[in-house]
Kinemage of the C-alpha trace (Angstrom):
@kinemage 1
@onewidth
@group {chain A} dominant
@subgroup {mainchain}
@vectorlist {calphas} color= white
{ca met a 1} P -13.149 -80.182 47.791
{ca ile a 2} L -14.832 -76.972 48.933
{ca arg a 3} L -17.530 -78.988 50.670
{ca ile a 4} L -14.903 -80.845 52.707
{ca ala a 5} L -13.160 -77.582 53.586
{ca cys a 6} L -16.475 -76.106 54.764
{ca arg a 7} L -17.109 -79.136 56.943
{ca ile a 8} L -13.666 -78.923 58.522
{ca ile a 9} L -13.959 -75.177 59.144
{ca gly a 10} L -17.465 -75.567 60.618
{ca trp a 11} L -16.286 -78.277 63.019
{ca leu a 12} L -13.166 -76.291 63.966
{ca ile a 13} L -15.332 -73.297 64.815
{ca leu a 14} L -17.539 -75.500 67.014
{ca ile a 15} L -14.427 -76.819 68.775
{ca ala a 16} L -13.207 -73.246 69.306
{ca ile a 17} L -16.610 -72.351 70.763
{ca val a 18} L -16.353 -75.273 73.191
{ca leu a 19} L -12.909 -74.125 74.287
{ca ala a 20} L -14.096 -70.541 74.728
{ca thr a 21} L -17.151 -71.718 76.657
{ca val a 22} L -15.295 -73.793 79.235
{ca ser a 23} L -12.320 -71.439 79.582
{ca pro a 24} L -12.214 -68.806 82.328
{ca ile a 25} L -14.482 -65.846 81.611
{ca gly a 26} L -11.535 -63.500 81.152
{ca leu a 27} L -10.232 -65.560 78.225
{ca arg a 28} L -13.497 -65.446 76.294
{ca pro a 29} L -13.019 -63.701 72.936
{ca arg a 30} L -15.072 -60.545 72.485
{ca leu a 31} L -16.155 -58.703 69.351
{ca gly a 32} L -17.087 -55.566 71.252
{ca tyr a 33} L -20.864 -55.591 70.781
{ca gly a 34} L -21.879 -57.573 73.843
{ca pro a 35} L -21.933 -61.261 74.709
{ca asp a 36} L -25.228 -62.057 72.939
{ca phe a 37} L -23.802 -60.717 69.690
{ca asp a 38} L -20.636 -62.787 70.198
{ca arg a 39} L -22.658 -65.944 70.828
{ca phe a 40} L -24.942 -65.347 67.868
{ca val a 41} L -22.143 -64.582 65.400
{ca gly a 42} L -19.985 -67.524 66.476
{ca phe a 43} L -22.778 -69.991 65.846
{ca leu a 44} L -23.957 -68.145 62.727
{ca val a 45} L -20.542 -68.568 61.106
{ca ser a 46} L -20.298 -72.191 62.181
{ca gly a 47} L -23.809 -72.834 60.863
{ca leu a 48} L -22.956 -71.224 57.527
{ca phe a 49} L -19.922 -73.434 57.030
{ca leu a 50} L -21.739 -76.572 58.176
{ca gly a 51} L -24.693 -75.685 55.954
{ca phe a 52} L -22.435 -75.398 52.914
{ca gly a 53} L -20.472 -78.474 53.945
{ca tyr a 54} L -23.505 -80.676 54.505
{ca arg a 55} L -25.674 -79.310 51.722
{ca arg a 56} L -27.762 -82.476 51.279
{ca arg a 57} L -28.083 -83.068 55.009
{ca trp a 58} L -29.035 -79.537 55.962
{ca leu a 59} L -31.752 -80.662 58.395
{ca trp a 60} L -29.139 -82.765 60.176
{ca ala a 61} L -26.907 -79.677 60.336
{ca val a 62} L -29.789 -77.649 61.826
{ca gly a 63} L -30.221 -80.279 64.524
{ca leu a 64} L -26.482 -80.435 65.111
{ca val a 65} L -26.075 -76.717 65.763
{ca ala a 66} L -29.203 -76.544 67.920
{ca val a 67} L -28.207 -79.505 70.091
{ca ser a 68} L -24.611 -78.254 70.219
{ca ala a 69} L -25.745 -74.846 71.429
{ca phe a 70} L -27.560 -76.306 74.414
{ca gly a 71} L -24.913 -78.940 75.066
{ca ile a 72} L -22.053 -76.472 74.963
{ca glu a 73} L -23.948 -74.127 77.255
{ca ala a 74} L -24.469 -77.002 79.715
{ca leu a 75} L -20.690 -77.584 79.758
{ca gln a 76} L -20.411 -74.364 81.738
{ca tyr a 77} L -21.659 -76.294 84.781
{ca leu a 78} L -18.199 -77.896 84.812
{ca thr a 79} L -16.421 -74.599 85.477
{ca pro a 80} L -16.724 -72.702 88.758
{ca asp a 81} L -16.643 -69.181 87.281
{ca arg a 82} L -19.184 -69.681 84.459
{ca his a 83} L -22.948 -70.136 84.502
{ca ala a 84} L -25.256 -71.778 81.998
{ca arg a 85} L -28.365 -69.865 80.964
{ca phe a 86} L -31.259 -70.905 78.798
{ca trp a 87} L -31.260 -67.513 77.040
{ca asp a 88} L -27.581 -67.852 76.077
{ca ala a 89} L -28.221 -71.300 74.597
{ca thr a 90} L -31.237 -69.960 72.703
{ca val a 91} L -29.184 -67.127 71.192
{ca lys a 92} L -26.485 -69.610 70.158
{ca ala a 93} L -29.029 -72.004 68.644
{ca ala a 94} L -30.745 -69.173 66.749
{ca gly a 95} L -27.439 -68.086 65.238
{ca gly a 96} L -26.507 -71.610 64.199
{ca val a 97} L -29.910 -72.430 62.733
{ca leu a 98} L -29.987 -69.138 60.834
{ca gly a 99} L -26.518 -69.856 59.463
{ca val a 100} L -27.488 -73.298 58.169
{ca leu a 101} L -30.740 -71.969 56.696
{ca ala a 102} L -28.935 -69.076 55.003
{ca ala a 103} L -26.440 -71.492 53.432
{ca his a 104} L -29.290 -73.748 52.318
{ca met a 105} L -31.148 -70.826 50.735
{ca val a 106} L -28.024 -69.718 48.860
{ca leu a 107} L -27.544 -73.258 47.552
{ca val a 108} L -31.194 -73.610 46.554
{ca leu a 109} L -31.281 -70.251 44.791
{ca ser a 110} L -27.992 -70.873 43.007
{ca thr a 111} L -29.294 -74.105 41.438
{ca ser a 112} L -32.569 -72.548 40.268
């Protein structure tokens, strides 16, 4: 049951990131530490939940967050007031991959 909840939460966070990415720049949520921090944390949290939700398919989850980071960044080409940058996608991917790997390490260490 917890695994299913983690999957749902992870996907909902990714959907929220998509909405924030394609919305006007003024509507983007901010944590107050700069946009790179916001990008990193958003994907880190999503990666954590997806890592716990897909515990046996953690490599798939790593690929999912990495591809999503670059794909979501590319969606900004659809909006006139946003711009896609390779660095932004890299920060997002790093956060997501770290989140999945952290979840995987917790699961591995808890079964040892």
